[in-house]
PDB file of N, H, CA, C and O in Angstrom:
ATOM      1  N   MET A   1     -26.071  24.264 -36.817  1.00  0.00           N
ATOM      2  CA  MET A   1     -25.848  23.464 -36.001  1.00  0.00           C
ATOM      3  C   MET A   1     -24.163  22.311 -36.199  1.00  0.00           C
ATOM      4  O   MET A   1     -24.017  21.185 -35.724  1.00  0.00           O
ATOM      5  N   PRO A   2     -23.280  22.997 -36.921  1.00  0.00           N
ATOM      6  CA  PRO A   2     -22.345  22.665 -36.642  1.00  0.00           C
ATOM      7  C   PRO A   2     -21.796  22.404 -35.373  1.00  0.00           C
ATOM      8  O   PRO A   2     -21.489  21.338 -34.838  1.00  0.00           O
ATOM      9  N   ASP A   3     -21.721  23.684 -34.951  1.00  0.00           N
ATOM     10  H   ASP A   3     -21.970  24.550 -35.385  1.00  0.00           H
ATOM     11  CA  ASP A   3     -21.233  23.975 -33.451  1.00  0.00           C
ATOM     12  C   ASP A   3     -21.719  22.888 -32.370  1.00  0.00           C
ATOM     13  O   ASP A   3     -21.101  22.611 -31.342  1.00  0.00           O
ATOM     14  N   ASP A   4     -22.962  22.311 -32.794  1.00  0.00           N
ATOM     15  H   ASP A   4     -23.464  22.536 -33.629  1.00  0.00           H
ATOM     16  CA  ASP A   4     -23.962  21.417 -31.556  1.00  0.00           C
ATOM     17  C   ASP A   4     -22.702  20.449 -31.544  1.00  0.00           C
ATOM     18  O   ASP A   4     -21.977  20.140 -30.599  1.00  0.00           O
ATOM     19  N   LYS A   5     -22.659  20.056 -32.896  1.00  0.00           N
ATOM     20  H   LYS A   5     -23.248  20.307 -33.664  1.00  0.00           H
ATOM     21  CA  LYS A   5     -22.052  18.680 -33.030  1.00  0.00           C
ATOM     22  C   LYS A   5     -20.436  19.062 -32.781  1.00  0.00           C
ATOM     23  O   LYS A   5     -20.022  18.318 -31.892  1.00  0.00           O
ATOM     24  N   GLN A   6     -19.493  19.864 -33.205  1.00  0.00           N
ATOM     25  H   GLN A   6     -19.830  20.468 -33.928  1.00  0.00           H
ATOM     26  CA  GLN A   6     -18.679  20.038 -32.358  1.00  0.00           C
ATOM     27  C   GLN A   6     -18.430  19.891 -30.433  1.00  0.00           C
ATOM     28  O   GLN A   6     -17.421  19.396 -29.931  1.00  0.00           O
ATOM     29  N   TYR A   7     -19.699  20.491 -29.581  1.00  0.00           N
ATOM     30  H   TYR A   7     -20.519  20.893 -29.989  1.00  0.00           H
ATOM     31  CA  TYR A   7     -19.594  20.112 -28.499  1.00  0.00           C
ATOM     32  C   TYR A   7     -20.137  18.703 -27.968  1.00  0.00           C
ATOM     33  O   TYR A   7     -19.805  18.249 -26.872  1.00  0.00           O
ATOM     34  N   VAL A   8     -20.851  18.171 -28.695  1.00  0.00           N
ATOM     35  H   VAL A   8     -21.121  18.540 -29.585  1.00  0.00           H
ATOM     36  CA  VAL A   8     -21.115  16.640 -28.864  1.00  0.00           C
ATOM     37  C   VAL A   8     -19.787  15.857 -28.525  1.00  0.00           C
ATOM     38  O   VAL A   8     -19.476  15.154 -27.564  1.00  0.00           O
ATOM     39  N   SER A   9     -18.990  16.316 -29.894  1.00  0.00           N
ATOM     40  H   SER A   9     -19.243  16.887 -30.675  1.00  0.00           H
ATOM     41  CA  SER A   9     -17.773  15.472 -30.529  1.00  0.00           C
ATOM     42  C   SER A   9     -17.142  15.449 -29.035  1.00  0.00           C
ATOM     43  O   SER A   9     -17.105  14.439 -28.331  1.00  0.00           O
ATOM     44  N   PHE A  10     -16.509  17.102 -28.559  1.00  0.00           N
ATOM     45  H   PHE A  10     -16.539  17.922 -29.130  1.00  0.00           H
ATOM     46  CA  PHE A  10     -15.734  16.974 -27.733  1.00  0.00           C
ATOM     47  C   PHE A  10     -16.448  16.587 -26.196  1.00  0.00           C
ATOM     48  O   PHE A  10     -15.893  15.710 -25.535  1.00  0.00           O
ATOM     49  N   ASP A  11     -17.339  17.072 -25.799  1.00  0.00           N
ATOM     50  H   ASP A  11     -17.790  17.785 -26.336  1.00  0.00           H
ATOM     51  CA  ASP A  11     -18.254  16.122 -24.386  1.00  0.00           C
ATOM     52  C   ASP A  11     -18.264  15.007 -24.708  1.00  0.00           C
ATOM     53  O   ASP A  11     -18.631  14.346 -23.737  1.00  0.00           O
ATOM     54  N   ARG A  12     -18.070  14.404 -25.526  1.00  0.00           N
ATOM     55  H   ARG A  12     -17.771  14.941 -26.315  1.00  0.00           H
ATOM     56  CA  ARG A  12     -17.797  12.671 -25.703  1.00  0.00           C
ATOM     57  C   ARG A  12     -16.443  12.391 -25.479  1.00  0.00           C
ATOM     58  O   ARG A  12     -16.186  11.390 -24.811  1.00  0.00           O
ATOM     59  N   ILE A  13     -15.371  13.198 -25.980  1.00  0.00           N
ATOM     60  H   ILE A  13     -15.580  14.012 -26.523  1.00  0.00           H
ATOM     61  CA  ILE A  13     -13.885  12.814 -25.507  1.00  0.00           C
ATOM     62  C   ILE A  13     -13.757  13.346 -24.647  1.00  0.00           C
ATOM     63  O   ILE A  13     -12.675  12.948 -24.215  1.00  0.00           O
ATOM     64  N   VAL A  14     -14.340  14.450 -23.638  1.00  0.00           N
ATOM     65  H   VAL A  14     -15.219  14.773 -23.989  1.00  0.00           H
ATOM     66  CA  VAL A  14     -14.383  14.208 -21.979  1.00  0.00           C
ATOM     67  C   VAL A  14     -14.986  13.311 -21.121  1.00  0.00           C
ATOM     68  O   VAL A  14     -14.865  13.199 -19.902  1.00  0.00           O
ATOM     69  N   SER A  15     -15.632  12.703 -21.886  1.00  0.00           N
ATOM     70  H   SER A  15     -15.731  12.793 -22.877  1.00  0.00           H
ATOM     71  CA  SER A  15     -16.812  12.044 -20.927  1.00  0.00           C
ATOM     72  C   SER A  15     -15.462  10.321 -21.164  1.00  0.00           C
ATOM     73  O   SER A  15     -15.058   9.573 -20.273  1.00  0.00           O
ATOM     74  N   GLN A  16     -15.222  10.286 -22.340  1.00  0.00           N
ATOM     75  H   GLN A  16     -15.551  10.893 -23.064  1.00  0.00           H
ATOM     76  CA  GLN A  16     -13.876   9.314 -22.521  1.00  0.00           C
ATOM     77  C   GLN A  16     -12.868   9.136 -21.569  1.00  0.00           C
ATOM     78  O   GLN A  16     -12.400   8.097 -21.102  1.00  0.00           O
ATOM     79  N   LYS A  17     -12.527  10.668 -21.288  1.00  0.00           N
ATOM     80  H   LYS A  17     -12.907  11.511 -21.667  1.00  0.00           H
ATOM     81  CA  LYS A  17     -11.275  10.407 -20.418  1.00  0.00           C
ATOM     82  C   LYS A  17     -11.513  10.426 -19.447  1.00  0.00           C
ATOM     83  O   LYS A  17     -10.817   9.737 -18.702  1.00  0.00           O
ATOM     84  N   LEU A  18     -12.692  11.260 -18.834  1.00  0.00           N
ATOM     85  H   LEU A  18     -13.258  11.819 -19.440  1.00  0.00           H
ATOM     86  CA  LEU A  18     -12.935  10.897 -17.453  1.00  0.00           C
ATOM     87  C   LEU A  18     -13.378   9.742 -17.133  1.00  0.00           C
ATOM     88  O   LEU A  18     -12.834   9.485 -16.059  1.00  0.00           O
ATOM     89  N   SER A  19     -14.010   8.936 -17.412  1.00  0.00           N
ATOM     90  H   SER A  19     -14.452   9.145 -18.284  1.00  0.00           H
ATOM     91  CA  SER A  19     -13.851   7.393 -17.432  1.00  0.00           C
ATOM     92  C   SER A  19     -12.810   6.500 -17.678  1.00  0.00           C
ATOM     93  O   SER A  19     -12.953   5.295 -17.470  1.00  0.00           O
ATOM     94  N   GLU A  20     -11.886   6.931 -18.056  1.00  0.00           N
ATOM     95  H   GLU A  20     -11.770   7.909 -18.225  1.00  0.00           H
ATOM     96  CA  GLU A  20     -10.591   5.869 -18.079  1.00  0.00           C
ATOM     97  C   GLU A  20      -9.684   6.599 -16.886  1.00  0.00           C
ATOM     98  O   GLU A  20      -8.717   5.921 -16.538  1.00  0.00           O
ATOM     99  N   GLN A  21      -9.849   7.904 -16.191  1.00  0.00           N
ATOM    100  H   GLN A  21     -10.634   8.455 -16.473  1.00  0.00           H
ATOM    101  CA  GLN A  21      -9.801   8.613 -15.338  1.00  0.00           C
ATOM    102  C   GLN A  21     -10.552   7.869 -14.115  1.00  0.00           C
ATOM    103  O   GLN A  21      -9.962   7.918 -13.036  1.00  0.00           O
ATOM    104  N   LEU A  22     -11.328   7.439 -14.144  1.00  0.00           N
ATOM    105  H   LEU A  22     -11.808   7.399 -15.020  1.00  0.00           H
ATOM    106  CA  LEU A  22     -11.710   7.036 -12.795  1.00  0.00           C
ATOM    107  C   LEU A  22     -11.718   5.210 -12.690  1.00  0.00           C
ATOM    108  O   LEU A  22     -11.712   4.424 -11.743  1.00  0.00           O
ATOM    109  N   ALA A  23     -11.733   5.054 -14.203  1.00  0.00           N
ATOM    110  H   ALA A  23     -11.737   5.692 -14.973  1.00  0.00           H
ATOM    111  CA  ALA A  23     -11.401   3.323 -13.652  1.00  0.00           C
ATOM    112  C   ALA A  23     -10.009   3.086 -13.995  1.00  0.00           C
ATOM    113  O   ALA A  23      -9.716   2.051 -14.594  1.00  0.00           O
ATOM    114  N   ASP A  24      -9.179   3.881 -13.700  1.00  0.00           N
ATOM    115  H   ASP A  24      -9.417   4.722 -13.214  1.00  0.00           H
ATOM    116  CA  ASP A  24      -7.654   3.887 -13.058  1.00  0.00           C
ATOM    117  C   ASP A  24      -7.565   3.799 -11.680  1.00  0.00           C
ATOM    118  O   ASP A  24      -6.944   2.957 -11.032  1.00  0.00           O
ATOM    119  N   ALA A  25      -8.613   5.266 -11.043  1.00  0.00           N
ATOM    120  H   ALA A  25      -9.117   5.950 -11.569  1.00  0.00           H
ATOM    121  CA  ALA A  25      -8.527   5.251  -9.675  1.00  0.00           C
ATOM    122  C   ALA A  25      -9.173   4.270  -8.687  1.00  0.00           C
ATOM    123  O   ALA A  25      -8.825   3.866  -7.577  1.00  0.00           O
ATOM    124  N   ASN A  26     -10.090   4.058  -9.367  1.00  0.00           N
ATOM    125  H   ASN A  26     -10.372   4.386 -10.269  1.00  0.00           H
ATOM    126  CA  ASN A  26     -10.565   2.433  -9.145  1.00  0.00           C
ATOM    127  C   ASN A  26      -9.768   1.605  -9.384  1.00  0.00           C
ATOM    128  O   ASN A  26      -9.774   0.908  -8.369  1.00  0.00           O
ATOM    129  N   ARG A  27      -9.118   1.232 -10.009  1.00  0.00           N
ATOM    130  H   ARG A  27      -9.113   1.798 -10.834  1.00  0.00           H
ATOM    131  CA  ARG A  27      -7.719   0.143  -9.935  1.00  0.00           C
ATOM    132  C   ARG A  27      -6.934   0.486  -8.959  1.00  0.00           C
ATOM    133  O   ARG A  27      -6.735  -0.494  -8.241  1.00  0.00           O
ATOM    134  N   GLN A  28      -6.351   1.489  -8.565  1.00  0.00           N
ATOM    135  H   GLN A  28      -6.513   2.285  -9.149  1.00  0.00           H
ATOM    136  CA  GLN A  28      -5.869   2.116  -7.706  1.00  0.00           C
ATOM    137  C   GLN A  28      -5.988   1.861  -6.391  1.00  0.00           C
ATOM    138  O   GLN A  28      -5.154   1.305  -5.677  1.00  0.00           O
ATOM    139  N   ILE A  29      -7.215   2.347  -6.037  1.00  0.00           N
ATOM    140  H   ILE A  29      -7.893   2.799  -6.617  1.00  0.00           H
ATOM    141  CA  ILE A  29      -8.006   2.345  -4.667  1.00  0.00           C
ATOM    142  C   ILE A  29      -7.631   0.775  -4.146  1.00  0.00           C
ATOM    143  O   ILE A  29      -6.999   0.401  -3.159  1.00  0.00           O
ATOM    144  N   ALA A  30      -8.553  -0.278  -5.661  1.00  0.00           N
ATOM    145  H   ALA A  30      -9.067   0.026  -6.463  1.00  0.00           H
ATOM    146  CA  ALA A  30      -8.630  -1.510  -5.360  1.00  0.00           C
ATOM    147  C   ALA A  30      -7.568  -2.216  -4.882  1.00  0.00           C
ATOM    148  O   ALA A  30      -7.696  -3.218  -4.180  1.00  0.00           O
ATOM    149  N   THR A  31      -6.250  -1.625  -5.315  1.00  0.00           N
ATOM    150  H   THR A  31      -6.147  -0.811  -5.886  1.00  0.00           H
ATOM    151  CA  THR A  31      -4.984  -2.457  -5.012  1.00  0.00           C
ATOM    152  C   THR A  31      -4.501  -1.614  -3.618  1.00  0.00           C
ATOM    153  O   THR A  31      -3.598  -2.129  -2.958  1.00  0.00           O
ATOM    154  N   LEU A  32      -5.127  -0.232  -3.122  1.00  0.00           N
ATOM    155  H   LEU A  32      -5.860   0.186  -3.658  1.00  0.00           H
ATOM    156  CA  LEU A  32      -4.644   0.200  -1.587  1.00  0.00           C
ATOM    157  C   LEU A  32      -5.062  -0.974  -0.865  1.00  0.00           C
ATOM    158  O   LEU A  32      -4.352  -1.778  -0.262  1.00  0.00           O
ATOM    159  N   ALA A  33      -6.771  -0.957  -1.062  1.00  0.00           N
ATOM    160  H   ALA A  33      -7.348  -0.304  -1.552  1.00  0.00           H
ATOM    161  CA  ALA A  33      -7.147  -1.809  -0.418  1.00  0.00           C
ATOM    162  C   ALA A  33      -6.870  -3.018  -0.131  1.00  0.00           C
ATOM    163  O   ALA A  33      -7.027  -3.371   1.038  1.00  0.00           O
ATOM    164  N   ALA A  34      -6.454  -3.835  -0.981  1.00  0.00           N
ATOM    165  H   ALA A  34      -6.327  -3.548  -1.930  1.00  0.00           H
ATOM    166  CA  ALA A  34      -5.780  -4.915  -0.701  1.00  0.00           C
ATOM    167  C   ALA A  34      -4.677  -5.075  -0.192  1.00  0.00           C
ATOM    168  O   ALA A  34      -4.315  -6.132   0.326  1.00  0.00           O
ATOM    169  N   MET A  35      -4.048  -4.118  -0.268  1.00  0.00           N
ATOM    170  H   MET A  35      -4.342  -3.259  -0.688  1.00  0.00           H
ATOM    171  CA  MET A  35      -2.649  -3.508   0.456  1.00  0.00           C
ATOM    172  C   MET A  35      -2.949  -3.195   2.160  1.00  0.00           C
ATOM    173  O   MET A  35      -2.209  -3.538   3.082  1.00  0.00           O
ATOM    174  N   CYS A  36      -3.692  -2.768   2.224  1.00  0.00           N
ATOM    175  H   CYS A  36      -4.292  -2.490   1.474  1.00  0.00           H
ATOM    176  CA  CYS A  36      -4.317  -2.362   3.761  1.00  0.00           C
ATOM    177  C   CYS A  36      -5.373  -4.104   4.793  1.00  0.00           C
ATOM    178  O   CYS A  36      -5.771  -4.237   5.951  1.00  0.00           O
ATOM    179  N   ASP A  37      -5.402  -4.816   3.846  1.00  0.00           N
ATOM    180  H   ASP A  37      -5.079  -4.707   2.906  1.00  0.00           H
ATOM    181  CA  ASP A  37      -5.871  -5.801   4.197  1.00  0.00           C
ATOM    182  C   ASP A  37      -4.670  -7.009   4.776  1.00  0.00           C
ATOM    183  O   ASP A  37      -4.721  -7.777   5.737  1.00  0.00           O
ATOM    184  N   VAL A  38      -3.668  -6.792   3.789  1.00  0.00           N
ATOM    185  H   VAL A  38      -3.627  -6.168   3.009  1.00  0.00           H
ATOM    186  CA  VAL A  38      -1.869  -7.440   3.989  1.00  0.00           C
ATOM    187  C   VAL A  38      -1.475  -6.825   5.240  1.00  0.00           C
ATOM    188  O   VAL A  38      -0.945  -7.687   5.941  1.00  0.00           O
ATOM    189  N   LYS A  39      -1.508  -5.745   5.792  1.00  0.00           N
ATOM    190  H   LYS A  39      -1.939  -5.045   5.223  1.00  0.00           H
ATOM    191  CA  LYS A  39      -0.924  -5.125   6.213  1.00  0.00           C
ATOM    192  C   LYS A  39      -1.859  -5.300   7.527  1.00  0.00           C
ATOM    193  O   LYS A  39      -1.176  -5.600   8.506  1.00  0.00           O
ATOM    194  N   ASP A  40      -3.275  -5.188   7.808  1.00  0.00           N
ATOM    195  H   ASP A  40      -3.830  -4.944   7.013  1.00  0.00           H
ATOM    196  CA  ASP A  40      -4.026  -5.528   9.010  1.00  0.00           C
ATOM    197  C   ASP A  40      -3.658  -7.169   9.629  1.00  0.00           C
ATOM    198  O   ASP A  40      -3.386  -7.531  10.774  1.00  0.00           O
ATOM    199  N   ALA A  41      -3.795  -8.020   8.225  1.00  0.00           N
ATOM    200  H   ALA A  41      -4.016  -7.726   7.295  1.00  0.00           H
ATOM    201  CA  ALA A  41      -3.451  -9.388   8.894  1.00  0.00           C
ATOM    202  C   ALA A  41      -2.029  -9.391   9.317  1.00  0.00           C
ATOM    203  O   ALA A  41      -2.069 -10.111  10.315  1.00  0.00           O
ATOM    204  N   GLN A  42      -0.904  -9.054   9.174  1.00  0.00           N
ATOM    205  H   GLN A  42      -0.871  -8.469   8.363  1.00  0.00           H
ATOM    206  CA  GLN A  42       0.548  -8.600   9.388  1.00  0.00           C
ATOM    207  C   GLN A  42       0.452  -8.239  11.019  1.00  0.00           C
ATOM    208  O   GLN A  42       1.208  -8.744  11.850  1.00  0.00           O
ATOM    209  N   ILE A  43      -0.420  -7.449  11.280  1.00  0.00           N
ATOM    210  H   ILE A  43      -1.034  -7.039  10.605  1.00  0.00           H
ATOM    211  CA  ILE A  43      -0.501  -5.962  12.762  1.00  0.00           C
ATOM    212  C   ILE A  43      -1.200  -7.403  13.726  1.00  0.00           C
ATOM    213  O   ILE A  43      -0.811  -7.810  14.821  1.00  0.00           O
ATOM    214  N   ALA A  44      -2.759  -8.142  12.538  1.00  0.00           N
ATOM    215  H   ALA A  44      -3.075  -7.811  11.649  1.00  0.00           H
ATOM    216  CA  ALA A  44      -3.278  -9.260  13.495  1.00  0.00           C
ATOM    217  C   ALA A  44      -1.893  -9.981  13.827  1.00  0.00           C
ATOM    218  O   ALA A  44      -1.530  -9.884  14.999  1.00  0.00           O
ATOM    219  N   GLU A  45      -1.192 -10.587  13.080  1.00  0.00           N
ATOM    220  H   GLU A  45      -1.486 -10.665  12.128  1.00  0.00           H
ATOM    221  CA  GLU A  45      -0.321 -11.587  13.566  1.00  0.00           C
ATOM    222  C   GLU A  45       0.676 -10.712  14.509  1.00  0.00           C
ATOM    223  O   GLU A  45       0.414 -11.155  15.628  1.00  0.00           O
ATOM    224  N   LEU A  46       1.313 -10.076  14.614  1.00  0.00           N
ATOM    225  H   LEU A  46       1.526  -9.717  13.706  1.00  0.00           H
ATOM    226  CA  LEU A  46       2.198  -9.563  15.894  1.00  0.00           C
ATOM    227  C   LEU A  46       1.515  -8.972  16.565  1.00  0.00           C
ATOM    228  O   LEU A  46       2.320  -8.179  17.056  1.00  0.00           O
ATOM    229  N   ARG A  47       0.120  -8.632  17.191  1.00  0.00           N
ATOM    230  H   ARG A  47      -0.533  -9.276  16.793  1.00  0.00           H
ATOM    231  CA  ARG A  47      -0.374  -8.752  17.941  1.00  0.00           C
ATOM    232  C   ARG A  47      -0.182 -10.052  18.771  1.00  0.00           C
ATOM    233  O   ARG A  47       0.504 -10.351  19.748  1.00  0.00           O
ATOM    234  N   GLU A  48      -0.988 -10.639  18.054  1.00  0.00           N
ATOM    235  H   GLU A  48      -1.545 -10.396  17.260  1.00  0.00           H
ATOM    236  CA  GLU A  48      -1.000 -12.013  18.530  1.00  0.00           C
ATOM    237  C   GLU A  48       0.196 -12.823  18.945  1.00  0.00           C
ATOM    238  O   GLU A  48       0.233 -13.661  19.847  1.00  0.00           O
ATOM    239  N   LYS A  49       1.261 -12.407  18.072  1.00  0.00           N
ATOM    240  H   LYS A  49       1.231 -11.726  17.340  1.00  0.00           H
ATOM    241  CA  LYS A  49       2.486 -13.323  18.889  1.00  0.00           C
ATOM    242  C   LYS A  49       3.378 -12.181  20.310  1.00  0.00           C
ATOM    243  O   LYS A  49       4.315 -12.458  21.059  1.00  0.00           O
ATOM    244  N   LEU A  50       2.454 -10.753  20.151  1.00  0.00           N
ATOM    245  H   LEU A  50       1.693 -10.527  19.543  1.00  0.00           H
ATOM    246  CA  LEU A  50       3.038  -9.974  21.614  1.00  0.00           C
ATOM    247  C   LEU A  50       2.124 -10.603  22.649  1.00  0.00           C
ATOM    248  O   LEU A  50       2.676 -10.866  23.717  1.00  0.00           O
ATOM    249  N   GLU A  51       0.852 -10.892  22.545  1.00  0.00           N
ATOM    250  H   GLU A  51       0.403 -10.678  21.677  1.00  0.00           H
ATOM    251  CA  GLU A  51       0.209 -11.207  23.633  1.00  0.00           C
ATOM    252  C   GLU A  51       0.745 -12.558  23.830  1.00  0.00           C
ATOM    253  O   GLU A  51       1.276 -12.679  24.934  1.00  0.00           O
ATOM    254  N   ASP A  52       0.773 -13.770  22.989  1.00  0.00           N
ATOM    255  H   ASP A  52       0.342 -13.671  22.093  1.00  0.00           H
ATOM    256  CA  ASP A  52       1.417 -14.551  23.592  1.00  0.00           C
ATOM    257  C   ASP A  52       3.260 -14.874  24.149  1.00  0.00           C
ATOM    258  O   ASP A  52       3.836 -15.926  24.428  1.00  0.00           O
ATOM    259  N   LYS A  53       3.763 -13.332  24.123  1.00  0.00           N
ATOM    260  H   LYS A  53       3.294 -12.478  23.897  1.00  0.00           H
ATOM    261  CA  LYS A  53       4.971 -13.135  24.530  1.00  0.00           C
ATOM    262  C   LYS A  53       4.718 -12.971  26.175  1.00  0.00           C
ATOM    263  O   LYS A  53       5.341 -13.353  27.166  1.00  0.00           O
ATOM    264  N   ASP A  54       3.586 -12.269  25.982  1.00  0.00           N
ATOM    265  H   ASP A  54       3.080 -11.959  25.177  1.00  0.00           H
ATOM    266  CA  ASP A  54       3.470 -11.550  27.310  1.00  0.00           C
ATOM    267  C   ASP A  54       3.077 -12.405  28.610  1.00  0.00           C
ATOM    268  O   ASP A  54       3.489 -12.355  29.770  1.00  0.00           O
ATOM    269  N   ASP A  55       1.716 -13.551  27.699  1.00  0.00           N
ATOM    270  H   ASP A  55       1.382 -13.591  26.757  1.00  0.00           H
ATOM    271  CA  ASP A  55       1.387 -14.485  28.493  1.00  0.00           C
ATOM    272  C   ASP A  55       2.369 -15.688  29.054  1.00  0.00           C
ATOM    273  O   ASP A  55       2.276 -16.453  30.014  1.00  0.00           O
ATOM    274  N   GLY A  56       3.401 -15.494  27.964  1.00  0.00           N
ATOM    275  H   GLY A  56       3.476 -14.873  27.184  1.00  0.00           H
ATOM    276  CA  GLY A  56       4.579 -16.784  28.621  1.00  0.00           C
ATOM    277  C   GLY A  56       5.464 -16.205  29.503  1.00  0.00           C
ATOM    278  O   GLY A  56       6.185 -17.051  30.031  1.00  0.00           O
ATOM    279  N   ASN A  57       5.712 -14.867  29.921  1.00  0.00           N
ATOM    280  H   ASN A  57       5.126 -14.179  29.492  1.00  0.00           H
ATOM    281  CA  ASN A  57       6.115 -13.885  30.764  1.00  0.00           C
ATOM    282  C   ASN A  57       5.771 -13.924  31.743  1.00  0.00           C
ATOM    283  O   ASN A  57       6.529 -13.812  32.707  1.00  0.00           O
ATOM    284  N   GLY A  58       3.860 -14.185  31.885  1.00  0.00           N
ATOM    285  H   GLY A  58       3.245 -14.276  31.102  1.00  0.00           H
ATOM    286  CA  GLY A  58       3.583 -14.346  33.159  1.00  0.00           C
ATOM    287  C   GLY A  58       2.862 -12.418  33.566  1.00  0.00           C
ATOM    288  O   GLY A  58       2.275 -11.949  34.540  1.00  0.00           O
ATOM    289  N   ASN A  59       3.315 -11.843  32.264  1.00  0.00           N
ATOM    290  H   ASN A  59       3.792 -12.224  31.472  1.00  0.00           H
ATOM    291  CA  ASN A  59       2.401 -10.601  32.330  1.00  0.00           C
ATOM    292  C   ASN A  59       1.319 -10.242  31.471  1.00  0.00           C
ATOM    293  O   ASN A  59       1.053 -10.843  30.430  1.00  0.00           O
ATOM    294  N   ALA A  60       0.674  -9.219  31.933  1.00  0.00           N
ATOM    295  H   ALA A  60       0.889  -8.731  32.779  1.00  0.00           H
ATOM    296  CA  ALA A  60      -0.794  -9.294  31.433  1.00  0.00           C
ATOM    297  C   ALA A  60      -0.776  -8.235  30.569  1.00  0.00           C
ATOM    298  O   ALA A  60      -1.789  -7.938  29.936  1.00  0.00           O
TER     299      ALA A  60
END
């Protein structure tokens, strides 16, 4: 039985470590998603400026 307790303890430690890594990865994903949203907004703004510029020059 002592071996079983060691495995349970080891499994618990591994599980906790994996949970921490998963939480960290999720935080990184959330940060990257927010950065992508900002970049998408910047791209949309630049596209709009280009379209306005093209309209102003009589080019389509």
